[in-house]
BALOBA-1460 file (C-alpha; in Angstrom, 3 decimals):
// residues 84
<rec num="1" residu="m" x="95.404" y="155.418" z="27.847"/>
<rec num="2" residu="d" x="99.147" y="155.889" z="27.822"/>
<rec num="3" residu="s" x="100.869" y="154.347" z="24.792"/>
<rec num="4" residu="m" x="103.612" y="152.981" z="27.075"/>
<rec num="5" residu="i" x="100.997" y="150.874" z="28.893"/>
<rec num="6" residu="e" x="99.519" y="149.584" z="25.635"/>
<rec num="7" residu="q" x="102.914" y="148.315" z="24.396"/>
<rec num="8" residu="v" x="103.116" y="145.692" z="27.160"/>
<rec num="9" residu="h" x="101.629" y="142.299" z="26.148"/>
<rec num="10" residu="s" x="101.789" y="140.668" z="29.582"/>
<rec num="11" residu="a" x="102.925" y="141.802" z="32.989"/>
<rec num="12" residu="i" x="103.174" y="140.685" z="36.597"/>
<rec num="13" residu="d" x="100.669" y="142.151" z="39.044"/>
<rec num="14" residu="p" x="102.877" y="143.821" z="41.703"/>
<rec num="15" residu="v" x="100.307" y="143.151" z="44.433"/>
<rec num="16" residu="c" x="99.592" y="139.424" z="44.049"/>
<rec num="17" residu="g" x="102.218" y="138.276" z="41.537"/>
<rec num="18" residu="m" x="99.790" y="136.969" z="38.909"/>
<rec num="19" residu="t" x="100.653" y="137.193" z="35.211"/>
<rec num="20" residu="v" x="98.123" y="139.454" z="33.503"/>
<rec num="21" residu="h" x="97.382" y="140.297" z="29.869"/>
<rec num="22" residu="a" x="97.854" y="143.969" z="29.076"/>
<rec num="23" residu="h" x="94.847" y="144.394" z="26.804"/>
<rec num="24" residu="d" x="92.234" y="143.511" z="29.448"/>
<rec num="25" residu="a" x="93.973" y="144.212" z="32.775"/>
<rec num="26" residu="p" x="93.290" y="147.292" z="34.916"/>
<rec num="27" residu="a" x="96.205" y="149.727" z="34.617"/>
<rec num="28" residu="h" x="97.857" y="152.444" z="36.663"/>
<rec num="29" residu="e" x="100.968" y="154.518" z="36.065"/>
<rec num="30" residu="y" x="103.193" y="155.388" z="39.011"/>
<rec num="31" residu="e" x="106.335" y="157.516" z="38.726"/>
<rec num="32" residu="g" x="106.344" y="157.058" z="34.946"/>
<rec num="33" residu="q" x="106.200" y="153.254" z="35.184"/>
<rec num="34" residu="p" x="103.106" y="151.406" z="33.927"/>
<rec num="35" residu="y" x="101.643" y="148.696" z="36.155"/>
<rec num="36" residu="r" x="98.937" y="146.142" z="35.300"/>
<rec num="37" residu="f" x="96.693" y="144.326" z="37.744"/>
<rec num="38" residu="c" x="94.616" y="141.157" z="37.805"/>
<rec num="39" residu="s" x="91.642" y="143.036" z="39.267"/>
<rec num="40" residu="t" x="90.458" y="146.427" z="40.393"/>
<rec num="41" residu="h" x="90.936" y="145.190" z="43.971"/>
<rec num="42" residu="c" x="94.701" y="144.772" z="43.407"/>
<rec num="43" residu="r" x="94.859" y="148.094" z="41.554"/>
<rec num="44" residu="d" x="93.072" y="149.855" z="44.428"/>
<rec num="45" residu="k" x="95.420" y="148.270" z="46.974"/>
<rec num="46" residu="f" x="98.402" y="149.489" z="44.920"/>
<rec num="47" residu="t" x="97.095" y="153.028" z="44.427"/>
<rec num="48" residu="a" x="96.351" y="153.339" z="48.156"/>
<rec num="49" residu="d" x="100.054" y="152.873" z="49.036"/>
<rec num="50" residu="p" x="102.355" y="152.107" z="46.065"/>
<rec num="51" residu="q" x="105.543" y="152.334" z="48.152"/>
<rec num="52" residu="r" x="104.319" y="149.653" z="50.556"/>
<rec num="53" residu="v" x="103.566" y="147.307" z="47.641"/>
<rec num="54" residu="l" x="106.802" y="148.009" z="45.771"/>
<rec num="55" residu="h" x="109.002" y="148.100" z="48.884"/>
<rec num="56" residu="p" x="107.315" y="146.043" z="51.627"/>
<rec num="57" residu="p" x="108.668" y="146.525" z="55.133"/>
<rec num="58" residu="s" x="111.249" y="143.956" z="56.133"/>
<rec num="59" residu="d" x="110.210" y="141.353" z="58.635"/>
<rec num="60" residu="s" x="111.064" y="142.900" z="61.986"/>
<rec num="61" residu="k" x="110.832" y="139.581" z="63.841"/>
<rec num="62" residu="p" x="114.213" y="137.993" z="64.505"/>
<rec num="63" residu="k" x="114.845" y="134.697" z="62.772"/>
<rec num="64" residu="i" x="115.438" y="131.910" z="65.252"/>
<rec num="65" residu="t" x="118.072" y="129.378" z="64.304"/>
<rec num="66" residu="g" x="119.289" y="126.551" z="66.470"/>
<rec num="67" residu="g" x="116.750" y="127.183" z="69.228"/>
<rec num="68" residu="n" x="115.883" y="124.826" z="72.044"/>
<rec num="69" residu="y" x="113.126" y="122.325" z="71.345"/>
<rec num="70" residu="t" x="111.285" y="120.723" z="74.229"/>
<rec num="71" residu="c" x="109.272" y="117.527" z="73.873"/>
<rec num="72" residu="p" x="105.650" y="118.292" z="74.878"/>
<rec num="73" residu="m" x="105.202" y="114.745" z="76.245"/>
<rec num="74" residu="h" x="108.564" y="114.652" z="78.052"/>
<rec num="75" residu="p" x="109.528" y="118.221" z="79.014"/>
<rec num="76" residu="e" x="112.818" y="117.026" z="80.492"/>
<rec num="77" residu="i" x="113.992" y="116.193" z="76.938"/>
<rec num="78" residu="k" x="115.478" y="119.217" z="75.223"/>
<rec num="79" residu="q" x="117.525" y="119.421" z="72.039"/>
<rec num="80" residu="d" x="118.693" y="121.990" z="69.472"/>
<rec num="81" residu="h" x="116.541" y="120.604" z="66.605"/>
<rec num="82" residu="s" x="113.030" y="119.302" z="66.146"/>
<rec num="83" residu="g" x="112.254" y="115.616" z="65.703"/>
<rec num="84" residu="d" x="112.888" y="112.385" z="67.582"/>
């Protein structure tokens, strides 16, 4: 095992965000950087596509702000916010 990986006492799993202990966590090195995982499942997900895990695609859906809200019981009532 790489000595750089063994020097880390705890780390954050890049797939699920859990804090893991270096001495018993599955490891993988990518582009010279050591990564630790909470399980082999997270490690396998990372090794399948490290770029997708490290740089997830941005949400392509537009964010709606100030939309029109229509009361389901009284469709003639419309306003720019939810609630009464």
